[in-house]
Rosetta silent file (secondary structure, phi, psi, omega in degrees, C-alpha in Angstrom):
SEQUENCE: MEIFEALILGAVQGITEFLPVSSSGHLVLLQRIFKINEPVLLFDTVVHGGTLIAVFIVLWRDIWNILRRPLQPLTGFLVLATIPAVVFALVFKDSIDKAFASAAGLGFAFLITAAALGISEILSKRSGRPREGGTMTWADALITGILQGAAIIPGVSRSGLTLSGALSRGLERDFAARFSFLLSIPAILGALVLQIKEFGGAGNGGGIDPGALIAGTAAAAVVGFFSIKFMLRLVRERSLWGFAVYTALLGLLVTADQYISHVFF
SCORE:     score description
SCORE:     0.000 S_00000001
   1 L     0.000  126.606  178.753  171.668  114.955  147.714 S_00000001
   2 L   -79.165  158.494  179.524  171.419  118.506  149.048 S_00000001
   3 H   -58.975  -42.277 -179.495  170.237  121.430  146.912 S_00000001
   4 H   -61.163  -43.204  178.256  173.666  123.064  147.171 S_00000001
   5 H   -62.907  -40.450  178.938  175.372  119.906  145.946 S_00000001
   6 H   -63.953  -39.134  177.974  172.912  119.668  143.068 S_00000001
   7 H   -63.259  -42.826  178.900  173.616  123.274  142.093 S_00000001
   8 H   -63.100  -47.707 -179.030  177.357  122.613  142.060 S_00000001
   9 H   -65.541  -37.616  177.841  176.967  119.429  140.032 S_00000001
  10 H   -65.378  -41.018  178.105  174.530  121.125  137.657 S_00000001
  11 H   -64.749  -40.605  177.420  176.928  124.015  137.103 S_00000001
  12 H   -63.041  -40.706  176.834  179.760  121.577  136.453 S_00000001
  13 H   -59.960  -44.867 -179.317  177.515  119.755  133.982 S_00000001
  14 H   -62.501  -37.599  179.558  176.752  123.020  132.208 S_00000001
  15 H   -73.473  -49.017 -169.198  180.432  123.901  131.894 S_00000001
  16 H   -84.561  -13.823  179.246  181.805  120.503  130.974 S_00000001
  17 L   -63.371  -35.935 -175.033  179.060  119.311  128.596 S_00000001
  18 L  -105.566  -15.212  168.053  180.331  121.590  125.845 S_00000001
  19 L   -83.052  140.694 -174.848  183.973  121.747  126.821 S_00000001
  20 L   -77.870   62.209 -176.159  185.722  118.592  125.544 S_00000001
  21 L  -130.577    2.065  179.364  186.513  117.240  129.005 S_00000001
  22 L    77.647   98.989  176.930  183.593  114.821  129.690 S_00000001
  23 H   -66.572  -41.859 -179.098  180.693  116.123  131.737 S_00000001
  24 H   -63.583  -39.844  178.375  179.699  112.606  132.829 S_00000001
  25 H   -63.052  -40.664  179.371  183.245  111.889  133.990 S_00000001
  26 H   -69.259  -36.898  177.618  183.342  115.074  136.050 S_00000001
  27 H   -65.467  -43.159  177.483  179.957  114.343  137.618 S_00000001
  28 H   -61.129  -43.453 -179.214  181.054  110.841  138.599 S_00000001
  29 H   -63.613  -46.951 -178.863  184.291  112.249  140.020 S_00000001
  30 H   -67.523  -34.694  177.393  182.575  115.006  142.022 S_00000001
  31 H   -67.656  -29.058  172.986  179.946  112.629  143.355 S_00000001
  32 H   -69.335  -42.984 -179.205  182.793  110.476  144.642 S_00000001
  33 H   -64.814  -42.956  179.887  184.432  113.509  146.248 S_00000001
  34 L   -80.568   -6.203 -178.575  181.141  114.657  147.832 S_00000001
  35 L    57.677   48.241  177.485  180.287  111.044  148.779 S_00000001
  36 L   -90.727  128.702 -173.007  176.864  111.248  147.144 S_00000001
  37 L  -104.389   -5.423 -179.986  175.177  107.863  147.016 S_00000001
  38 L   -66.680  165.095 -176.996  172.093  108.608  144.902 S_00000001
  39 L   -56.080  115.587 -175.558  171.822  107.154  141.366 S_00000001
  40 H   -68.660  -47.275 -175.434  174.643  108.741  139.386 S_00000001
  41 H   -64.920  -38.966 -179.809  173.393  107.926  135.896 S_00000001
  42 H   -62.907  -50.045  179.928  169.875  109.206  136.591 S_00000001
  43 H   -60.880  -43.628  179.256  171.064  112.584  137.895 S_00000001
  44 H   -57.786  -44.847 -178.341  173.553  112.872  135.043 S_00000001
  45 H   -66.402  -44.068 -176.555  170.835  112.206  132.465 S_00000001
  46 H   -65.835  -45.110 -179.177  168.290  114.613  133.970 S_00000001
  47 H   -69.506  -19.719  171.590  170.677  117.555  134.275 S_00000001
  48 H   -59.852  -28.506  176.550  171.642  116.933  130.658 S_00000001
  49 H   -60.537  -32.474  176.697  168.135  118.238  129.981 S_00000001
  50 H   -65.516  -41.921  178.402  169.328  121.603  131.279 S_00000001
  51 H   -69.195  -28.237  176.374  172.158  121.708  128.779 S_00000001
  52 H   -63.666  -40.031  176.380  169.675  120.734  126.071 S_00000001
  53 H   -59.423  -42.179  179.652  167.732  123.915  126.847 S_00000001
  54 H   -62.228  -39.930  178.585  170.968  125.886  126.426 S_00000001
  55 H   -61.849  -44.486 -179.901  171.572  124.303  123.013 S_00000001
  56 H   -60.680  -38.228 -177.408  168.077  125.288  121.835 S_00000001
  57 H   -72.277  -47.833 -174.999  168.624  128.895  122.931 S_00000001
  58 H   -72.880  -40.895 -174.694  172.104  129.417  121.479 S_00000001
  59 L  -104.468   30.836 -175.812  171.659  127.461  118.240 S_00000001
  60 H   -61.524  -32.962  179.316  168.029  128.359  117.557 S_00000001
  61 H   -65.661  -44.800  178.507  168.884  129.674  114.080 S_00000001
  62 H   -62.356  -42.798 -178.763  170.544  126.394  113.082 S_00000001
  63 H   -66.560  -42.382  179.015  167.657  124.401  114.548 S_00000001
  64 H   -63.580  -38.116  178.225  165.044  126.578  112.849 S_00000001
  65 H   -62.221  -38.449  177.831  166.856  126.165  109.529 S_00000001
  66 H   -68.987  -42.503  179.684  166.675  122.370  109.919 S_00000001
  67 H   -66.799  -33.903 -178.615  162.987  122.451  110.874 S_00000001
  68 H   -73.966  -33.588  178.680  162.223  124.777  107.972 S_00000001
  69 L  -130.688   74.225 -172.931  164.051  122.550  105.470 S_00000001
  70 L   -67.159  -17.801 -176.956  164.063  119.061  107.013 S_00000001
  71 L   -92.928   11.139  178.261  165.134  117.292  103.803 S_00000001
  72 L   -72.558  158.824 -178.433  168.481  119.068  103.538 S_00000001
  73 H   -56.329  -35.898 -178.149  171.723  116.992  103.695 S_00000001
  74 H   -57.797  -38.262  178.647  172.569  118.243  107.210 S_00000001
  75 H   -61.388  -44.919  178.476  169.467  116.514  108.573 S_00000001
  76 H   -63.336  -39.012  178.699  170.541  113.218  107.071 S_00000001
  77 H   -64.607  -39.980  178.656  174.057  113.615  108.459 S_00000001
  78 H   -65.922  -40.277  178.260  172.690  114.241  111.961 S_00000001
  79 H   -64.070  -47.831 -179.479  170.435  111.175  111.720 S_00000001
  80 H   -60.826  -43.712 -178.042  173.274  108.972  110.474 S_00000001
  81 H   -69.536  -17.919  179.598  175.664  110.226  113.164 S_00000001
  82 H   -83.915  -28.721 -174.143  173.055  109.496  115.850 S_00000001
  83 H   -56.763  -47.607 -179.401  172.507  105.845  114.923 S_00000001
  84 H   -58.268  -38.606  179.822  175.787  104.456  116.390 S_00000001
  85 H   -64.719  -39.556  178.451  175.080  106.089  119.776 S_00000001
  86 H   -62.967  -45.466 -179.942  171.583  104.565  119.830 S_00000001
  87 H   -63.061  -46.917 -179.831  172.962  101.115  119.014 S_00000001
  88 H   -60.585  -43.245 -177.023  175.739  101.391  121.612 S_00000001
  89 H   -65.200  -40.155 -179.484  173.312  102.601  124.287 S_00000001
  90 H   -72.193  -40.458 -176.527  170.841   99.763  123.684 S_00000001
  91 H   -74.958  -38.578 -172.870  173.455   97.017  123.437 S_00000001
  92 L  -110.658   23.216 -175.677  175.680   98.134  126.313 S_00000001
  93 H   -57.235  -45.745 -179.499  173.119   99.729  128.659 S_00000001
  94 H   -62.544  -39.856  179.106  173.828   97.383  131.579 S_00000001
  95 H   -66.306  -35.933  178.895  177.571   97.915  131.209 S_00000001
  96 H   -66.331  -45.040  177.694  177.065  101.670  131.125 S_00000001
  97 H   -56.382  -44.466 -179.647  175.014  101.568  134.323 S_00000001
  98 H   -66.806  -36.298  179.902  177.776   99.596  136.031 S_00000001
  99 H   -64.897  -39.424  177.714  180.448  101.990  134.733 S_00000001
 100 H   -68.796  -40.333 -176.631  178.618  104.964  136.247 S_00000001
 101 H   -71.507  -39.456 -174.859  178.028  103.180  139.541 S_00000001
 102 H   -94.102  -23.608 -175.678  181.548  101.796  139.970 S_00000001
 103 L    61.533   19.876  178.606  183.578  104.501  138.147 S_00000001
 104 L   -65.214  133.818  178.272  185.887  101.704  137.046 S_00000001
 105 L    76.439   11.135 -178.082  188.271  102.835  134.357 S_00000001
 106 H   -60.301  -42.936  179.822  187.383  106.527  134.803 S_00000001
 107 H   -61.692  -44.548  179.174  191.032  107.588  134.723 S_00000001
 108 H   -64.153  -34.191  179.571  191.722  105.626  131.542 S_00000001
 109 H   -65.018  -41.639  176.003  188.596  107.162  129.955 S_00000001
 110 H   -61.175  -37.927  179.123  189.920  110.676  130.587 S_00000001
 111 H   -66.572  -34.917  175.932  193.190  109.625  128.938 S_00000001
 112 H   -62.939  -42.580  176.802  191.261  108.408  125.891 S_00000001
 113 H   -59.446  -45.729 -179.977  189.651  111.852  125.612 S_00000001
 114 H   -60.030  -44.496 -179.713  193.056  113.509  125.818 S_00000001
 115 H   -63.478  -42.400 -179.583  194.483  111.269  123.101 S_00000001
 116 H   -62.506  -42.446 -179.899  191.511  111.877  120.794 S_00000001
 117 H   -64.019  -44.686  179.804  191.820  115.655  121.154 S_00000001
 118 H   -64.147  -44.728 -179.364  195.551  115.626  120.459 S_00000001
 119 H   -63.520  -40.140 -178.879  195.264  113.312  117.456 S_00000001
 120 H   -64.309  -37.739  178.605  192.439  115.384  115.953 S_00000001
 121 H   -66.388  -39.205  178.650  194.515  118.571  116.133 S_00000001
 122 H   -65.251  -46.388 -178.725  197.427  116.845  114.410 S_00000001
 123 H   -67.430  -36.151 -179.602  195.222  115.411  111.662 S_00000001
 124 H   -66.676  -33.908  177.919  193.350  118.688  111.124 S_00000001
 125 H   -70.744  -37.145 -178.754  196.636  120.511  110.570 S_00000001
 126 H   -74.469  -19.836 -176.085  197.815  117.872  108.090 S_00000001
 127 L   -74.947   -8.716  178.927  194.556  117.988  106.128 S_00000001
 128 L    84.259 -141.904 -177.778  195.438  121.398  104.703 S_00000001
 129 L   -65.250  128.483 -178.980  192.746  123.969  103.991 S_00000001
 130 L   -60.966  142.474  177.594  189.624  123.301  106.135 S_00000001
 131 E   -86.328  137.696  177.739  186.563  122.045  104.276 S_00000001
 132 L   -70.121  159.725 -177.872  183.353  124.040  104.569 S_00000001
 133 H   -58.033  -30.346 -179.513  180.277  122.451  106.112 S_00000001
 134 H   -66.923  -13.136  179.861  178.649  122.134  102.706 S_00000001
 135 H   -97.633    7.278 -179.751  181.302  119.599  101.705 S_00000001
 136 L   -60.042  141.516 -179.042  180.489  117.195  104.554 S_00000001
 137 L  -114.615  170.064  177.074  180.145  113.591  103.408 S_00000001
 138 H   -63.431  -33.974  178.445  178.333  110.515  104.704 S_00000001
 139 H   -65.769  -40.704  176.686  181.688  109.110  105.787 S_00000001
 140 H   -57.580  -47.684 -177.704  182.366  112.249  107.862 S_00000001
 141 H   -65.270  -41.467 -177.324  179.013  111.877  109.609 S_00000001
 142 H   -66.691  -43.619  179.226  179.398  108.141  110.221 S_00000001
 143 H   -63.028  -43.952  178.358  182.896  108.452  111.710 S_00000001
 144 H   -62.067  -39.629 -179.991  181.751  111.308  113.955 S_00000001
 145 H   -67.005  -39.686  178.296  178.721  109.246  115.001 S_00000001
 146 H   -63.279  -40.537  177.955  180.802  106.166  115.857 S_00000001
 147 H   -65.629  -37.597  176.666  183.034  108.322  118.045 S_00000001
 148 H   -63.555  -38.938  178.234  179.961  109.764  119.755 S_00000001
 149 H   -59.915  -37.738  179.081  178.782  106.216  120.447 S_00000001
 150 H   -67.974  -20.799 -175.775  182.076  105.467  122.189 S_00000001
 151 L   -82.446    8.935  175.799  181.533  108.500  124.419 S_00000001
 152 L   -73.300  -11.298  177.970  178.715  106.852  126.386 S_00000001
 153 L   -80.717  129.134  178.686  181.450  105.741  128.808 S_00000001
 154 L   -60.457  130.587 -177.872  181.917  108.214  131.708 S_00000001
 155 L   106.311  -23.711  174.875  185.200  110.057  131.265 S_00000001
 156 L   -94.688  117.758 -172.440  185.120  109.883  127.463 S_00000001
 157 L   -76.172  125.969  176.968  183.898  113.276  126.282 S_00000001
 158 H   -64.866  -51.108  179.911  180.983  113.315  123.823 S_00000001
 159 H   -65.204  -34.796  179.262  181.740  116.829  122.599 S_00000001
 160 H   -64.583  -45.369 -177.980  185.447  116.013  122.590 S_00000001
 161 H   -74.145  -36.072  177.804  185.113  112.912  120.431 S_00000001
 162 H   -69.685  -38.522  174.092  182.566  114.412  118.028 S_00000001
 163 H   -62.191  -43.786  179.872  184.749  117.493  117.631 S_00000001
 164 H   -60.815  -42.056  179.841  187.748  115.235  117.135 S_00000001
 165 H   -62.589  -46.838 -178.745  185.911  113.247  114.489 S_00000001
 166 H   -68.035  -42.070 -179.258  184.860  116.307  112.504 S_00000001
 167 H   -68.615  -39.467 -179.470  188.229  118.065  112.811 S_00000001
 168 H   -65.652  -21.163  177.278  190.231  114.975  111.910 S_00000001
 169 L   -87.161    1.174  176.325  188.201  114.793  108.694 S_00000001
 170 L    86.038   12.277 -179.827  189.368  118.302  107.818 S_00000001
 171 E   -74.427  150.218 -178.707  186.052  120.092  108.380 S_00000001
 172 L   -60.212  142.457 -167.693  186.072  123.798  109.194 S_00000001
 173 H   -64.225  -43.570 -179.271  186.306  124.438  112.945 S_00000001
 174 H   -63.846  -42.856  178.663  183.171  126.538  113.436 S_00000001
 175 H   -64.825  -40.378  179.984  181.039  124.014  111.515 S_00000001
 176 H   -59.531  -41.678  179.751  182.615  121.126  113.455 S_00000001
 177 H   -67.612  -44.054 -179.263  181.627  122.741  116.756 S_00000001
 178 H   -65.844  -40.022  177.996  178.082  123.513  115.635 S_00000001
 179 H   -63.278  -41.022  178.794  177.597  120.000  114.262 S_00000001
 180 H   -61.153  -43.834 -178.283  178.851  118.562  117.554 S_00000001
 181 H   -72.025  -37.592  175.906  176.409  120.660  119.583 S_00000001
 182 H   -64.382  -34.948 -179.865  173.481  119.928  117.254 S_00000001
 183 H   -67.857  -20.342  178.707  174.328  116.243  117.542 S_00000001
 184 H   -70.465  -22.826 -176.273  173.884  116.510  121.308 S_00000001
 185 H   -62.695  -57.798  178.170  170.140  117.129  120.862 S_00000001
 186 H   -65.439  -30.617  179.768  169.085  113.601  119.773 S_00000001
 187 H   -64.420  -45.561 -179.660  171.733  112.090  122.072 S_00000001
 188 H   -69.567  -42.697  178.875  170.350  113.835  125.155 S_00000001
 189 H   -61.203  -41.010  178.526  166.732  113.225  124.190 S_00000001
 190 H   -63.410  -41.501  178.958  167.488  109.532  123.675 S_00000001
 191 H   -64.449  -38.409  178.180  169.188  109.268  127.063 S_00000001
 192 H   -63.230  -40.984  179.062  166.201  110.935  128.727 S_00000001
 193 H   -63.818  -44.300 -178.906  163.833  108.427  127.126 S_00000001
 194 H   -64.718  -29.236 -176.071  165.973  105.476  128.234 S_00000001
 195 H   -96.285   -3.751 -174.532  166.109  106.771  131.805 S_00000001
 196 H   -59.105  -30.584 -179.656  162.464  107.825  132.150 S_00000001
 197 H   -66.341  -21.228 -179.610  161.593  104.522  133.837 S_00000001
 198 H   -64.444  -25.845 -176.659  163.931  105.415  136.702 S_00000001
 199 H   -67.804  -18.562  178.799  161.456  108.039  137.899 S_00000001
 200 H   -92.808   -5.365 -173.605  159.064  105.331  138.990 S_00000001
 201 L   -59.614  -48.416 -178.578  161.707  103.407  140.918 S_00000001
 202 L  -124.856   13.285  178.873  161.233  105.086  144.269 S_00000001
 203 L    78.825   -2.734 -178.388  158.386  107.402  143.434 S_00000001
 204 L  -146.948   44.018  177.416  160.668  110.432  143.469 S_00000001
 205 L    80.524   40.469  175.462  163.178  110.125  140.667 S_00000001
 206 L    69.444   26.323  177.239  164.992  107.002  141.732 S_00000001
 207 L    97.821   -1.964  179.231  165.667  108.234  145.274 S_00000001
 208 L   -97.829  135.766  177.785  166.831  111.753  144.385 S_00000001
 209 L   -57.929  126.261  179.379  165.010  114.757  145.847 S_00000001
 210 H   -56.115  -34.531  177.894  162.967  116.391  143.019 S_00000001
 211 H   -62.190  -37.228  178.221  164.118  119.795  144.283 S_00000001
 212 H   -68.341  -39.567  177.822  167.718  118.743  143.775 S_00000001
 213 H   -62.269  -43.629 -179.570  166.947  117.559  140.248 S_00000001
 214 H   -65.429  -44.642 -179.726  165.276  120.870  139.403 S_00000001
 215 H   -62.585  -43.874 -179.952  168.102  122.922  140.916 S_00000001
 216 H   -64.716  -40.174 -179.957  170.749  120.922  139.094 S_00000001
 217 H   -66.055  -42.223  179.201  168.902  121.159  135.785 S_00000001
 218 H   -63.391  -43.414  179.128  168.447  124.935  136.117 S_00000001
 219 H   -63.090  -40.584  179.516  172.109  125.445  136.946 S_00000001
 220 H   -63.867  -37.962 -179.800  173.128  123.310  133.970 S_00000001
 221 H   -66.408  -46.812 -177.392  170.915  125.362  131.627 S_00000001
 222 H   -66.805  -50.472 -178.774  172.230  128.761  132.751 S_00000001
 223 H   -68.141  -36.011  179.039  175.899  127.803  132.863 S_00000001
 224 H   -61.466  -36.231  178.021  175.555  125.737  129.683 S_00000001
 225 H   -56.397  -49.908 -179.121  174.366  128.805  127.763 S_00000001
 226 H   -71.710  -30.618  179.193  177.586  130.665  128.486 S_00000001
 227 H   -65.404  -41.953  178.425  179.659  127.519  127.994 S_00000001
 228 H   -63.668  -46.003  179.295  178.381  127.048  124.424 S_00000001
 229 H   -56.466  -46.257 -179.091  179.055  130.698  123.594 S_00000001
 230 H   -63.469  -44.996 -174.988  182.569  130.397  124.985 S_00000001
 231 H   -68.819  -38.028  178.189  183.326  127.120  123.226 S_00000001
 232 H   -60.710  -42.215  178.730  182.117  128.281  119.815 S_00000001
 233 H   -69.551  -41.290 -177.329  184.473  131.254  119.995 S_00000001
 234 H   -65.620  -43.505 -178.508  187.355  129.213  121.383 S_00000001
 235 H   -62.190  -36.940  179.097  187.168  126.474  118.739 S_00000001
 236 H   -65.988  -36.757 -168.746  187.271  129.108  115.991 S_00000001
 237 H  -103.612  -22.002 -173.730  190.282  130.920  117.426 S_00000001
 238 L  -135.577  169.882  178.573  192.355  128.355  119.320 S_00000001
 239 L   -88.668  175.924  179.633  193.362  124.707  119.347 S_00000001
 240 L   -98.123   10.418 -176.704  192.144  121.958  121.687 S_00000001
 241 H   -61.870  -35.448  178.591  195.602  121.195  123.061 S_00000001
 242 H   -60.397  -41.221  177.985  194.843  122.879  126.388 S_00000001
 243 H   -69.905  -33.768  177.588  191.913  120.531  126.946 S_00000001
 244 H   -63.569  -43.353  178.848  194.045  117.568  125.884 S_00000001
 245 H   -65.033  -44.049 -179.583  196.643  118.436  128.533 S_00000001
 246 H   -59.709  -50.409 -178.299  193.955  118.993  131.187 S_00000001
 247 H   -68.196  -29.165  176.840  192.190  115.666  130.585 S_00000001
 248 H   -67.305  -45.860  178.892  195.540  113.851  130.413 S_00000001
 249 H   -64.828  -42.216  178.680  196.612  115.227  133.803 S_00000001
 250 H   -63.324  -41.600  178.723  193.172  114.527  135.294 S_00000001
 251 H   -61.199  -41.587  178.945  193.269  111.004  133.903 S_00000001
 252 H   -65.709  -41.224 -179.965  196.669  110.352  135.456 S_00000001
 253 H   -65.933  -44.108 -179.989  195.546  111.708  138.842 S_00000001
 254 H   -66.123  -42.072  178.778  192.329  109.667  138.861 S_00000001
 255 H   -62.017  -41.952  178.511  194.160  106.511  137.746 S_00000001
 256 H   -61.818  -39.242  179.936  196.756  107.010  140.488 S_00000001
 257 H   -71.722  -37.005 -179.037  193.989  107.350  143.064 S_00000001
 258 H   -67.165  -33.345 -173.413  192.086  104.335  141.757 S_00000001
 259 H  -111.423  -12.077 -176.541  195.086  102.012  141.855 S_00000001
 260 H  -124.950  -66.917 -170.611  197.430  103.523  144.462 S_00000001
 261 H   -81.272  -34.283  178.070  196.175  106.126  146.980 S_00000001
 262 L    56.237   40.968  177.494  192.438  105.215  147.132 S_00000001
 263 L   -75.073  -44.797 -178.540  191.423  108.584  148.612 S_00000001
 264 L  -113.885  -18.516 -177.397  188.184  108.830  146.623 S_00000001
 265 L  -120.516    0.000    0.000  188.062  105.472  144.809 S_00000001
């Protein structure tokens, strides 16, 4: 992988990690387009560290509030919502590795993201007046966490499904976005821990040039900072229908290529 390719992929990671369009799905797709043969899952996991830096910078007040009062309900909700992703990752790790390597079902995964976004907007409108974050329940957290667990599949958006879970439960939009981004912290840290053994595989990060990893991570951090800012404002002011349409069209195009044209798959 060249440095330029890593910068492009890192920037895409930074943009798509917080937009509900699946960062992992876009990385898999672009690596197919660029014909990059290095370990997809390893690069994806490492550059997620860049977006983690962006989360710490943008949401430092929320994080500091949790660290200052760790026994508050929000902490428990974040822990509960993290458990399903941990279980899914441990139980289905081999399947996840194969999904990243083969990109099988990538088009269908994008369509799942689109459906989740559309359904959440419909349910949030039907729920009436949005509930403030202080009214979050254990059921809200568990449902959001289960949806996050399902998003370990490339093409299924983590931020999209966690946002969908919170919005479909009638939670206020700004709180739903912040909870989704805070929930990314343990998810990314857990993925980094699970993938740390890959760095010993070939003595240089599983066959990927360390310079490329650093460049991709830096690009993801810088672009991710602006992506979070943009997404927080957008979720407050607009619906997610635009992202639903985008992922639906992308899913149809990828599925058509996987089963008909075979240009990239």
